[in-house]
Backbone as JSON, one array per atom type, in Angstrom:
{
  "sequence": "MTNKSAQLRPIQVVQDGQCTSNKDYISAEVPIALVYNGISHVVLMATPADIAELVLGFSLSEGIIENVSQIYSIDIEEEINGIIANIQLASAAFARLKNRRRQMSGRSGCGLCGIDSLNAVQPQIAQVEHYTAISVEAIKRALTDFNYHQTLRKQTGSVHGVAWVQHSGDIVTMREDVGRHNALDKIIGWGLHTKVDWKHGFVVLSSRASFEVVMKSAITGIGCIVAVSAPTTYAIDLAQKANITLVGFARHNRQVIYTHPHFLHF",
  "N": [[-6.07, 15.81, -7.41], [-8.6, 14.21, -5.53], [-10.37, 14.27, -2.48], [-11.36, 11.55, -1.65], [-12.51, 8.33, -0.6], [-12.55, 6.24, -2.37], [-11.9, 5.71, -5.84], [-13.09, 5.77, -9.19], [-11.77, 3.8, -11.66], [-10.48, 2.94, -14.93], [-10.4, -0.44, -16.12], [-9.17, -3.61, -17.38], [-10.66, -6.67, -17.99], [-10.0, -10.05, -18.0], [-11.47, -12.99, -18.87], [-12.18, -16.35, -19.25], [-10.64, -16.36, -21.57], [-11.45, -14.1, -22.91], [-11.23, -10.59, -23.32], [-12.39, -7.7, -21.8], [-13.4, -4.27, -21.5], [-13.83, -2.23, -18.61], [-14.96, -0.56, -15.61], [-13.84, 0.1, -12.28], [-14.08, 0.48, -8.69], [-11.43, 1.78, -6.86], [-9.4, 1.66, -3.99], [-8.51, 4.68, -2.47], [-5.29, 5.92, -1.87], [-3.19, 8.03, -0.26], [-0.45, 10.29, 0.44], [-0.18, 11.59, 3.69], [0.85, 14.22, 5.44], [1.91, 14.87, 8.68], [2.2, 17.67, 10.54], [3.63, 19.17, 13.2], [3.31, 21.98, 15.1], [4.56, 23.46, 13.09], [6.68, 21.82, 12.33], [7.55, 19.15, 10.33], [6.69, 15.85, 10.98], [5.94, 13.17, 10.34], [5.03, 11.14, 7.53], [2.2, 9.62, 6.51], [0.92, 6.91, 4.67], [-2.26, 6.72, 3.64], [-5.86, 6.21, 3.71], [-7.8, 8.84, 2.47], [-9.77, 9.87, 4.46], [-11.64, 10.77, 7.4], [-9.59, 12.25, 8.61], [-8.91, 14.02, 10.69], [-9.53, 12.45, 12.91], [-7.65, 10.45, 12.53], [-5.31, 11.92, 13.0], [-5.65, 12.62, 15.73], [-5.78, 10.05, 16.95], [-3.3, 8.9, 16.17], [-1.54, 10.69, 17.36], [-2.02, 10.28, 20.09], [-1.58, 7.47, 20.4], [1.03, 7.22, 19.65], [2.34, 8.44, 21.65], [2.71, 11.17, 21.6], [0.9, 13.04, 22.57], [-0.77, 13.28, 25.75], [-3.4, 13.6, 26.37], [-6.45, 14.71, 24.8], [-6.75, 17.43, 25.05], [-4.3, 18.58, 24.68], [-3.93, 19.07, 22.05], [-4.42, 21.84, 20.2], [-5.45, 22.73, 17.77], [-6.38, 21.48, 14.49], [-5.55, 21.74, 11.25], [-6.42, 21.06, 8.06], [-5.02, 20.67, 4.93], [-5.37, 20.33, 1.48], [-3.29, 19.34, -1.09], [-1.6, 19.17, -4.33], [0.12, 16.97, -4.32], [-0.63, 15.54, -2.11], [-1.87, 15.47, 1.27], [-1.79, 17.81, 3.9], [-1.65, 17.93, 7.34], [-1.84, 20.3, 9.65], [-0.91, 20.68, 12.87], [-1.47, 22.12, 15.97], [0.23, 22.05, 18.89], [0.19, 21.78, 22.49], [2.66, 23.32, 24.6], [4.04, 21.6, 26.36], [3.57, 19.04, 25.26], [4.76, 19.4, 22.79], [7.42, 19.79, 23.49], [8.0, 17.27, 24.49], [7.69, 15.8, 22.16], [9.79, 16.81, 20.59], [11.95, 15.85, 22.02], [11.92, 13.12, 21.56], [11.76, 12.88, 18.91], [11.34, 11.52, 15.65], [12.15, 10.98, 12.31], [10.27, 9.67, 9.74], [9.09, 7.72, 6.98], [6.04, 6.67, 6.44], [4.42, 3.6, 5.57], [1.59, 1.76, 4.26], [1.72, -0.82, 5.26], [3.49, -0.66, 7.3], [5.05, -1.16, 10.4], [6.88, -0.3, 12.51], [8.23, 1.94, 11.52], [11.09, 3.94, 11.26], [11.94, 3.91, 13.93], [14.84, 4.01, 15.85], [16.3, 2.52, 17.66], [16.56, -0.49, 19.64], [15.64, -0.25, 22.22], [13.61, 1.55, 22.0], [11.45, 0.21, 21.13], [9.71, -1.04, 22.95], [7.89, 0.77, 24.94], [7.38, 2.06, 28.3], [4.53, 0.81, 29.61], [1.51, 1.11, 31.28], [-0.49, -1.35, 32.99], [-3.53, -2.36, 31.52], [-6.75, -1.57, 32.72], [-9.68, -3.43, 33.63], [-13.23, -3.4, 33.61], [-15.64, -5.07, 33.56], [-16.18, -8.51, 32.65], [-16.04, -9.71, 29.27], [-18.41, -11.25, 27.22], [-18.27, -14.31, 25.38], [-20.34, -14.68, 23.66], [-20.99, -12.05, 22.98], [-18.76, -11.38, 21.47], [-19.11, -13.16, 19.34], [-21.47, -12.15, 18.28], [-20.64, -9.62, 17.38], [-18.8, -10.37, 15.42], [-20.47, -11.57, 13.58], [-21.82, -9.37, 12.52], [-19.78, -7.85, 11.52], [-18.64, -7.81, 8.85], [-20.72, -6.61, 7.47], [-20.57, -3.95, 8.17], [-18.34, -3.02, 6.87], [-18.14, -1.03, 4.59], [-16.51, 0.28, 2.68], [-14.68, -1.7, 2.06], [-16.35, -3.55, 0.83], [-16.8, -2.16, -1.5], [-14.27, -1.8, -2.67], [-12.5, -3.85, -1.91], [-9.98, -3.79, -0.71], [-9.13, -2.74, 1.78], [-8.48, -2.31, 5.31], [-10.41, -2.92, 8.27], [-11.54, -1.6, 11.39], [-13.43, -2.02, 14.24], [-15.29, -0.53, 16.9], [-16.73, -1.98, 19.67], [-19.49, -2.51, 21.81], [-19.96, -3.93, 25.14], [-22.18, -5.49, 24.87], [-21.97, -6.56, 22.37], [-22.77, -5.09, 20.25], [-21.9, -3.26, 17.4], [-20.51, -0.15, 17.48], [-19.2, 1.78, 15.9], [-17.32, 1.95, 12.83], [-14.12, 2.11, 11.32], [-12.23, 2.47, 8.33], [-9.3, 1.77, 6.4], [-6.45, 1.86, 4.2], [-4.25, 1.1, 5.63], [-3.82, -0.95, 8.44], [-2.98, 0.01, 10.92], [-3.56, 2.68, 10.67], [-6.36, 2.59, 10.52], [-6.98, 1.72, 13.1], [-5.93, 3.89, 14.56], [-7.73, 5.83, 13.72], [-10.1, 4.95, 14.9], [-9.31, 5.25, 17.57], [-8.95, 8.05, 17.6], [-11.59, 8.85, 17.08], [-12.75, 7.88, 19.43], [-11.5, 9.49, 21.36], [-12.54, 11.96, 20.66], [-15.27, 11.58, 21.14], [-15.27, 10.89, 23.75], [-15.1, 8.2, 24.73], [-15.34, 5.48, 27.01], [-12.94, 3.27, 27.29], [-12.92, 0.93, 28.7], [-15.32, -0.28, 28.54], [-15.87, -2.1, 26.41], [-14.66, -3.5, 23.27], [-12.23, -3.98, 20.59], [-12.54, -4.96, 17.18], [-10.65, -6.38, 14.65], [-9.94, -6.48, 11.17], [-7.65, -7.61, 10.36], [-4.38, -9.14, 10.95], [-3.13, -9.39, 14.34], [-0.81, -7.32, 15.11], [2.33, -6.36, 16.68], [2.4, -3.53, 16.92], [-0.29, -2.84, 16.81], [-1.23, -3.93, 19.22], [0.37, -2.44, 20.98], [-0.53, 0.23, 20.51], [-3.16, -0.08, 21.39], [-2.74, -0.7, 24.08], [-1.56, 1.67, 25.06], [-3.7, 3.36, 24.73], [-5.66, 2.23, 26.35], [-7.33, 0.16, 25.75], [-8.79, -2.89, 26.41], [-9.33, -5.37, 25.27], [-8.72, -7.18, 22.37], [-9.88, -8.32, 19.33], [-9.1, -10.23, 16.67], [-9.41, -11.12, 13.25], [-7.49, -12.55, 12.02], [-4.2, -13.98, 12.6], [-2.17, -13.47, 15.59], [1.15, -12.15, 16.3], [4.18, -13.42, 17.85], [5.45, -11.42, 19.29], [3.36, -9.6, 19.64], [1.67, -11.12, 21.27], [3.25, -11.39, 23.56], [3.44, -8.71, 24.43], [0.72, -8.14, 24.87], [0.18, -9.89, 26.97], [1.82, -8.76, 28.95], [0.65, -6.23, 29.16], [-1.84, -6.68, 30.19], [-3.93, -7.26, 28.47], [-6.61, -8.84, 26.84], [-6.25, -11.02, 24.25], [-7.51, -12.09, 21.26], [-7.52, -14.26, 18.53], [-7.76, -15.44, 15.08], [-10.51, -15.19, 14.77], [-13.76, -16.28, 14.47], [-17.3, -16.76, 13.88], [-18.03, -19.19, 15.04], [-15.74, -20.08, 16.29], [-12.93, -19.2, 18.22], [-9.62, -18.22, 19.07], [-7.92, -17.89, 22.01], [-5.32, -16.04, 23.28], [-4.17, -14.61, 25.38], [-4.85, -13.75, 28.78], [-7.48, -15.08, 29.38], [-9.27, -15.0, 31.49], [-10.65, -12.64, 31.54], [-12.78, -12.99, 29.95], [-16.07, -14.4, 29.63], [-17.85, -17.46, 29.39]],
  "CA": [[-6.43, 14.78, -6.45], [-9.82, 14.45, -4.79], [-10.35, 13.69, -1.15], [-12.37, 10.52, -1.61], [-11.98, 7.05, -0.16], [-12.44, 5.34, -3.53], [-11.96, 6.38, -7.13], [-13.46, 4.9, -10.29], [-10.68, 3.74, -12.62], [-10.69, 1.96, -16.01], [-9.71, -1.72, -15.99], [-9.4, -4.64, -18.39], [-10.98, -7.94, -17.35], [-9.82, -11.23, -18.84], [-12.21, -14.13, -18.34], [-12.41, -17.38, -20.26], [-9.96, -16.02, -22.8], [-12.02, -12.9, -23.49], [-10.84, -9.37, -22.63], [-13.39, -6.65, -21.91], [-13.13, -3.03, -20.77], [-14.8, -1.97, -17.56], [-14.48, 0.37, -14.58], [-13.97, -0.45, -10.94], [-13.7, 1.39, -7.62], [-10.13, 1.47, -6.29], [-9.15, 2.36, -2.74], [-7.6, 5.82, -2.55], [-4.15, 5.92, -0.96], [-2.48, 9.29, -0.47], [0.44, 10.68, 1.54], [-0.71, 12.58, 4.61], [1.95, 14.73, 6.27], [1.54, 15.42, 9.98], [3.13, 18.75, 10.86], [3.35, 19.63, 14.55], [3.88, 23.31, 15.4], [5.39, 23.88, 11.97], [7.74, 20.86, 12.05], [7.05, 17.91, 9.75], [7.1, 14.72, 11.82], [5.73, 11.87, 9.72], [4.14, 11.05, 6.37], [1.47, 8.37, 6.53], [0.15, 6.53, 3.49], [-3.54, 6.41, 4.27], [-7.1, 6.54, 3.02], [-8.07, 10.24, 2.79], [-11.05, 10.08, 5.14], [-11.52, 10.8, 8.86], [-8.19, 12.63, 8.82], [-8.76, 14.59, 12.03], [-9.5, 11.32, 13.84], [-6.34, 9.82, 12.35], [-4.33, 12.77, 13.69], [-5.84, 12.47, 17.17], [-5.41, 8.71, 17.36], [-1.86, 8.73, 16.0], [-0.84, 11.52, 18.34], [-2.1, 9.63, 21.4], [-1.01, 6.12, 20.41], [2.47, 7.33, 19.48], [2.91, 9.08, 22.82], [2.98, 12.6, 21.38], [0.05, 13.73, 23.54], [-1.3, 12.47, 26.84], [-4.84, 13.74, 26.31], [-6.87, 15.45, 23.62], [-6.65, 18.87, 25.3], [-2.97, 19.06, 24.29], [-4.0, 19.51, 20.65], [-5.22, 23.06, 20.16], [-6.16, 22.84, 16.49], [-5.95, 20.65, 13.37], [-5.91, 22.41, 10.0], [-6.14, 20.09, 6.99], [-4.86, 21.3, 3.62], [-5.21, 19.4, 0.36], [-2.39, 19.83, -2.13], [-1.52, 18.31, -5.5], [0.86, 15.75, -4.02], [-1.12, 14.87, -0.92], [-2.61, 16.23, 2.28], [-1.0, 18.27, 5.04], [-2.4, 18.21, 8.57], [-1.09, 21.2, 10.52], [-1.39, 20.46, 14.23], [-0.91, 23.0, 16.99], [0.37, 21.31, 20.14], [0.58, 22.46, 23.72], [4.12, 23.4, 24.71], [4.57, 20.41, 27.03], [3.55, 17.95, 24.3], [5.74, 19.68, 21.74], [8.74, 19.54, 24.06], [8.16, 15.81, 24.54], [7.87, 15.35, 20.78], [11.14, 17.16, 20.14], [12.92, 15.01, 22.71], [11.91, 11.76, 21.03], [11.33, 13.03, 17.52], [11.93, 10.64, 14.66], [11.69, 11.2, 10.95], [9.99, 8.39, 9.11], [8.15, 7.72, 5.87], [5.17, 5.54, 6.74], [3.75, 2.86, 4.51], [0.36, 1.19, 4.79], [2.02, -2.05, 5.96], [4.67, -0.42, 8.13], [4.75, -1.26, 11.82], [7.73, 0.5, 13.39], [9.11, 2.71, 10.63], [11.8, 5.09, 11.79], [12.51, 3.73, 15.26], [16.26, 3.84, 15.61], [16.97, 1.7, 18.67], [15.72, -1.55, 20.17], [15.03, 0.21, 23.46], [12.43, 2.36, 21.7], [10.36, -0.63, 20.64], [8.74, -1.32, 24.0], [7.83, 1.83, 25.94], [6.78, 1.7, 29.57], [3.08, 0.87, 29.46], [0.77, 0.65, 32.46], [-1.44, -2.41, 32.71], [-4.88, -1.9, 31.2], [-7.75, -1.96, 33.7], [-10.92, -3.99, 33.11], [-14.39, -3.24, 34.48], [-16.42, -6.31, 33.59], [-15.77, -9.49, 31.65], [-16.74, -9.7, 27.98], [-18.92, -12.59, 26.91], [-17.97, -14.86, 24.06], [-21.54, -14.43, 22.83], [-20.88, -10.69, 22.45], [-17.77, -11.44, 20.39], [-19.75, -13.84, 18.21], [-22.44, -11.22, 17.69], [-19.9, -8.6, 16.65], [-18.22, -10.98, 14.23], [-21.56, -11.79, 12.63], [-22.19, -8.1, 11.89], [-18.57, -7.11, 11.18], [-18.51, -7.61, 7.4], [-21.79, -5.72, 7.02], [-20.18, -2.57, 8.43], [-17.16, -2.66, 6.08], [-18.71, -0.57, 3.33], [-15.46, 0.57, 1.71], [-14.13, -2.99, 1.65], [-17.27, -4.11, -0.15], [-16.68, -1.41, -2.74], [-12.94, -1.88, -3.27], [-11.85, -5.12, -1.59], [-8.55, -3.63, -0.42], [-8.87, -1.94, 2.97], [-8.66, -2.93, 6.62], [-11.45, -2.33, 9.09], [-11.48, -1.74, 12.84], [-14.72, -1.64, 14.83], [-15.43, -0.44, 18.35], [-17.89, -2.8, 20.0], [-19.92, -2.47, 23.2], [-19.98, -5.21, 25.84], [-23.33, -6.25, 24.38], [-21.68, -7.11, 21.05], [-23.23, -4.15, 19.23], [-20.86, -2.44, 16.8], [-20.84, 1.27, 17.62], [-18.71, 2.47, 14.72], [-16.27, 1.28, 12.06], [-13.24, 2.93, 10.51], [-11.52, 1.67, 7.34], [-8.14, 2.44, 5.83], [-5.51, 0.96, 3.54], [-3.33, 0.64, 6.66], [-4.54, -1.39, 9.63], [-2.64, 0.89, 12.03], [-4.32, 3.92, 10.46], [-7.76, 2.33, 10.87], [-7.06, 1.72, 14.56], [-5.75, 5.27, 15.02], [-8.97, 6.57, 13.46], [-11.01, 4.56, 15.97], [-8.83, 5.91, 18.79], [-9.28, 9.46, 17.47], [-13.04, 8.95, 17.27], [-13.04, 7.69, 20.84], [-11.07, 10.68, 22.08], [-13.48, 13.04, 20.35], [-16.58, 11.28, 21.72], [-15.05, 10.57, 25.17], [-15.43, 6.81, 24.97], [-14.67, 4.77, 28.09], [-12.42, 2.07, 26.61], [-13.1, -0.26, 29.54], [-16.67, -0.82, 28.33], [-16.01, -2.67, 25.08], [-13.48, -4.12, 22.68], [-12.07, -3.7, 19.17], [-12.45, -6.08, 16.24], [-9.77, -6.03, 13.54], [-10.04, -7.34, 9.99], [-6.29, -8.01, 10.0], [-3.65, -9.8, 12.02], [-2.84, -8.57, 15.51], [0.62, -7.07, 15.13], [2.86, -5.74, 17.88], [2.03, -2.13, 17.04], [-1.71, -2.78, 17.13], [-1.34, -4.15, 20.66], [0.98, -1.31, 21.66], [-1.44, 1.35, 20.43], [-4.31, -0.39, 22.24], [-2.29, -0.6, 25.46], [-1.39, 3.09, 25.38], [-5.03, 3.97, 24.75], [-6.45, 1.66, 27.44], [-8.25, -0.85, 25.21], [-8.46, -4.1, 27.15], [-9.61, -6.6, 24.54], [-8.54, -7.09, 20.93], [-10.35, -9.5, 18.61], [-8.58, -10.15, 15.3], [-9.87, -12.23, 12.41], [-6.31, -13.3, 11.62], [-3.34, -14.44, 13.69], [-1.24, -12.53, 16.21], [2.56, -12.53, 16.29], [4.7, -13.7, 19.2], [5.73, -10.13, 19.95], [2.06, -9.07, 20.04], [1.2, -11.92, 22.4], [4.06, -11.05, 24.73], [3.05, -7.39, 24.91], [-0.65, -8.24, 25.4], [0.3, -10.52, 28.28], [2.42, -7.77, 29.84], [-0.23, -5.06, 29.31], [-3.12, -7.1, 30.76], [-4.91, -7.21, 27.39], [-7.1, -10.11, 26.3], [-5.98, -11.06, 22.8], [-8.23, -13.17, 20.58], [-7.17, -14.32, 17.12], [-8.48, -16.37, 14.22], [-11.87, -15.07, 15.3], [-14.91, -16.59, 13.61], [-18.52, -16.85, 14.67], [-18.13, -20.45, 15.79], [-14.44, -20.5, 16.83], [-11.97, -18.15, 18.52], [-8.43, -18.67, 19.78], [-7.57, -16.91, 23.04], [-3.88, -16.13, 23.5], [-3.77, -14.02, 26.66], [-5.82, -13.31, 29.78], [-8.85, -15.57, 29.14], [-10.14, -14.77, 32.65], [-11.46, -11.44, 31.31], [-13.92, -13.41, 29.13], [-16.9, -15.44, 30.25], [-18.32, -18.37, 28.34]],
  "C": [[-7.7, 15.17, -5.72], [-9.77, 13.69, -3.48], [-11.5, 12.69, -1.02], [-11.72, 9.19, -1.24], [-11.8, 6.07, -1.3], [-12.61, 6.14, -4.81], [-12.28, 5.36, -8.22], [-12.38, 4.96, -11.36], [-10.99, 2.71, -13.71], [-9.85, 0.7, -15.78], [-10.0, -2.58, -17.22], [-9.62, -5.96, -17.67], [-10.83, -9.07, -18.36], [-10.52, -12.4, -18.16], [-12.54, -15.09, -19.47], [-11.82, -17.0, -21.61], [-10.46, -14.76, -23.48], [-11.65, -11.68, -22.66], [-11.9, -8.29, -22.87], [-12.97, -5.44, -21.08], [-14.22, -2.77, -19.75], [-14.25, -0.86, -16.66], [-14.71, -0.26, -13.21], [-13.53, 0.6, -9.92], [-12.41, 0.89, -6.97], [-9.94, 2.3, -5.03], [-8.16, 3.51, -2.96], [-6.52, 5.68, -1.48], [-3.32, 7.15, -1.25], [-1.52, 9.54, 0.68], [-0.2, 11.79, 2.38], [0.41, 12.99, 5.55], [1.39, 15.33, 7.56], [2.62, 16.41, 10.42], [2.74, 19.32, 12.21], [4.08, 20.95, 14.82], [4.9, 23.73, 14.35], [6.51, 22.94, 11.6], [7.14, 19.56, 11.53], [7.6, 16.73, 10.53], [7.01, 13.39, 11.1], [4.84, 12.03, 8.5], [3.51, 9.67, 6.4], [0.82, 8.13, 5.16], [-1.18, 6.0, 3.98], [-4.7, 6.71, 3.33], [-7.52, 7.95, 3.43], [-9.48, 10.48, 3.33], [-10.8, 10.07, 6.64], [-10.11, 11.23, 9.28], [-7.98, 13.23, 10.22], [-8.72, 13.49, 13.09], [-8.16, 10.59, 13.75], [-5.26, 10.6, 13.1], [-4.43, 12.59, 15.2], [-5.34, 11.11, 17.65], [-3.93, 8.45, 17.26], [-1.11, 9.48, 17.09], [-0.87, 10.89, 19.73], [-1.34, 8.31, 21.4], [0.48, 6.11, 20.16], [3.14, 8.08, 20.64], [3.23, 10.55, 22.66], [2.15, 13.44, 22.34], [-0.37, 12.74, 24.62], [-2.82, 12.54, 26.91], [-5.19, 14.71, 25.18], [-6.75, 16.96, 23.81], [-5.29, 19.44, 24.9], [-2.87, 19.35, 22.79], [-4.95, 20.7, 20.58], [-6.03, 23.17, 18.88], [-5.56, 21.87, 15.48], [-6.46, 21.32, 12.1], [-5.47, 21.51, 8.85], [-6.13, 20.81, 5.65], [-4.64, 20.23, 2.56], [-4.34, 20.04, -0.71], [-2.32, 18.82, -3.26], [-0.91, 16.96, -5.15], [0.37, 15.01, -2.78], [-1.85, 15.82, 0.0], [-1.65, 16.59, 3.41], [-1.95, 18.54, 6.2], [-1.5, 19.04, 9.48], [-1.7, 21.15, 11.92], [-0.69, 21.42, 15.17], [-0.96, 22.29, 18.34], [0.6, 22.24, 21.32], [2.08, 22.37, 23.89], [4.72, 22.16, 25.35], [4.63, 19.22, 26.08], [4.59, 18.17, 23.21], [7.16, 19.45, 22.24], [9.02, 18.05, 24.13], [8.4, 15.25, 23.14], [9.28, 15.63, 20.29], [12.2, 16.27, 20.79], [13.01, 13.61, 22.12], [11.57, 11.73, 19.54], [12.07, 12.07, 16.59], [11.35, 11.0, 13.31], [11.44, 9.85, 10.31], [9.01, 8.59, 7.98], [7.29, 6.49, 6.0], [4.59, 4.9, 5.5], [2.53, 2.18, 5.12], [0.61, -0.11, 5.54], [3.14, -1.9, 6.96], [4.29, -0.44, 9.6], [5.55, -0.31, 12.67], [8.72, 1.31, 12.58], [9.79, 3.83, 11.41], [12.33, 4.95, 13.18], [13.97, 3.34, 15.1], [17.0, 3.09, 16.7], [16.01, 0.65, 19.2], [15.02, -1.13, 21.45], [13.76, 1.0, 23.23], [11.23, 1.51, 21.32], [9.29, -0.84, 21.7], [8.78, -0.21, 25.06], [7.24, 1.3, 27.24], [5.27, 1.9, 29.47], [2.43, 0.32, 30.72], [-0.2, -0.45, 32.07], [-2.84, -1.83, 32.51], [-5.85, -2.43, 32.26], [-9.0, -2.48, 33.0], [-12.04, -3.73, 34.11], [-15.13, -4.55, 34.64], [-15.95, -7.23, 32.47], [-16.63, -9.36, 30.39], [-17.19, -11.11, 27.67], [-18.5, -13.02, 25.52], [-19.15, -14.66, 23.12], [-21.5, -13.03, 22.22], [-19.87, -10.65, 21.31], [-18.37, -12.09, 19.16], [-20.74, -12.91, 17.5], [-21.75, -10.16, 16.85], [-19.32, -9.16, 15.36], [-19.27, -11.24, 13.15], [-21.88, -10.53, 11.85], [-20.99, -7.36, 11.28], [-18.48, -6.81, 9.69], [-19.55, -6.62, 6.87], [-21.39, -4.26, 7.16], [-18.98, -2.11, 7.59], [-17.58, -2.22, 4.68], [-17.65, -0.29, 2.27], [-14.82, -0.72, 1.2], [-15.04, -3.66, 0.62], [-17.1, -3.45, -1.51], [-15.36, -1.66, -3.44], [-12.2, -3.2, -3.02], [-10.42, -5.0, -1.1], [-8.25, -2.76, 0.79], [-9.07, -2.77, 4.23], [-9.77, -2.2, 7.37], [-11.2, -2.58, 10.56], [-12.8, -1.22, 13.4], [-14.58, -1.5, 16.34], [-16.76, -1.06, 18.72], [-18.22, -2.67, 21.48], [-19.88, -3.87, 23.82], [-21.11, -6.11, 25.34], [-23.04, -6.97, 23.07], [-22.15, -6.22, 19.92], [-22.06, -3.32, 18.72], [-21.3, -0.98, 16.83], [-20.42, 2.03, 16.37], [-17.58, 1.67, 14.09], [-15.42, 2.33, 11.37], [-12.43, 2.02, 9.59], [-10.36, 2.48, 6.76], [-7.28, 1.39, 5.14], [-4.47, 0.42, 4.52], [-4.09, 0.25, 7.91], [-4.23, -0.51, 10.83], [-3.4, 2.21, 11.9], [-5.78, 3.73, 10.87], [-7.93, 2.33, 12.39], [-6.88, 3.13, 15.11], [-7.02, 6.09, 14.8], [-10.03, 6.22, 14.51], [-10.61, 5.24, 17.28], [-9.16, 7.4, 18.76], [-10.76, 9.72, 17.65], [-13.39, 8.83, 18.74], [-12.62, 8.87, 21.7], [-12.07, 11.82, 21.9], [-14.83, 12.83, 21.04], [-16.5, 10.88, 23.19], [-15.52, 9.16, 25.53], [-14.67, 6.28, 26.19], [-14.23, 3.42, 27.52], [-12.61, 0.8, 27.43], [-14.44, -0.94, 29.3], [-16.85, -1.35, 26.91], [-14.72, -3.27, 24.59], [-13.4, -3.73, 21.2], [-12.02, -5.01, 18.4], [-11.65, -5.6, 15.04], [-9.98, -6.99, 12.39], [-8.69, -7.96, 9.63], [-5.68, -8.88, 11.1], [-3.44, -8.84, 13.18], [-1.32, -8.42, 15.61], [1.03, -6.44, 16.46], [2.36, -4.3, 18.02], [0.56, -1.96, 17.33], [-1.92, -2.96, 18.63], [-0.76, -2.97, 21.43], [0.06, -0.09, 21.66], [-2.66, 1.15, 21.33], [-3.94, -0.24, 23.71], [-2.16, 0.85, 25.9], [-2.74, 3.77, 25.54], [-5.86, 3.49, 25.93], [-7.49, 0.67, 26.97], [-7.85, -2.21, 25.76], [-8.7, -5.4, 26.43], [-9.52, -6.35, 23.05], [-8.99, -8.41, 20.31], [-9.95, -9.34, 17.15], [-9.05, -11.36, 14.5], [-8.7, -13.07, 11.91], [-5.44, -13.57, 12.85], [-2.6, -13.28, 14.35], [0.2, -12.99, 15.96], [3.01, -12.81, 17.72], [4.95, -12.41, 19.98], [4.43, -9.5, 20.45], [1.52, -9.82, 21.26], [1.95, -11.54, 23.67], [3.67, -9.69, 25.3], [1.64, -7.41, 25.5], [-0.63, -8.87, 26.79], [0.81, -9.51, 29.31], [1.45, -6.63, 30.15], [-1.6, -5.41, 29.86], [-4.26, -7.03, 29.74], [-5.31, -8.62, 26.99], [-6.98, -10.07, 24.78], [-6.61, -12.31, 22.21], [-7.87, -13.12, 19.1], [-7.95, -15.39, 16.38], [-9.98, -16.39, 14.56], [-12.91, -15.31, 14.21], [-16.13, -16.72, 14.51], [-18.54, -18.09, 15.56], [-16.81, -20.9, 16.42], [-13.56, -19.28, 17.05], [-10.8, -18.77, 19.28], [-8.0, -17.56, 20.73], [-6.1, -17.11, 23.41], [-3.45, -15.59, 24.85], [-4.99, -13.67, 27.5], [-7.26, -13.77, 29.49], [-9.81, -15.3, 30.29], [-10.96, -13.5, 32.52], [-12.61, -11.73, 30.35], [-14.78, -14.35, 29.95], [-17.64, -16.18, 29.15], [-19.75, -18.81, 28.58]]
}
């Protein structure tokens, strides 16, 4: 196995009754085991890129750590069957992890794999603070440039993208993954590493706005989510509760605002 985001594979193409041999780039999807202080916690099916960012973002958005200083080291090992990320946690974070530890096998489309009670679905989340309103023009600008930044999607056609966008509408960075939750975790991990102030921008998603996407954003402090597809009722309810502006069906000339429109200006 090679640690690449896309691999060239042989294919057969049938068109107009004719079959021809060709090659095409296919999105890489590999199991990535997250091992905290020697204890395996979760296996994520993910694109094998930006793994350290994935670890950071997952650890924060899943409530394992409260800040990046609680991760002492991340050692990434590539094996035949996948990738192992060995994470050394501070004792307080590890104690918290053991108290709420769950074993789960993650899939790229999995939202709440492994949660074993309804009470665990909605953790106590503080309301997200906002500094300044975001203009609809900035959202339109980001949407115009969004597809241009999805380089892996152009190559393979099978990954999700999440972008961090400044108030101006300029896309700062993009992360892509076969799982939309993984792509968001990678953005969160990038932001932790670069010390981003989440109050000064918003995220754009290539996917629907699911409950877990909103939950991860709320825990992180992201105040505005713009999704090109629809949200779910559960996502809308949590966004309303967490003081997050949720925009769906986002296009350059049309957006649907589901929660807290007063944090936007037109």
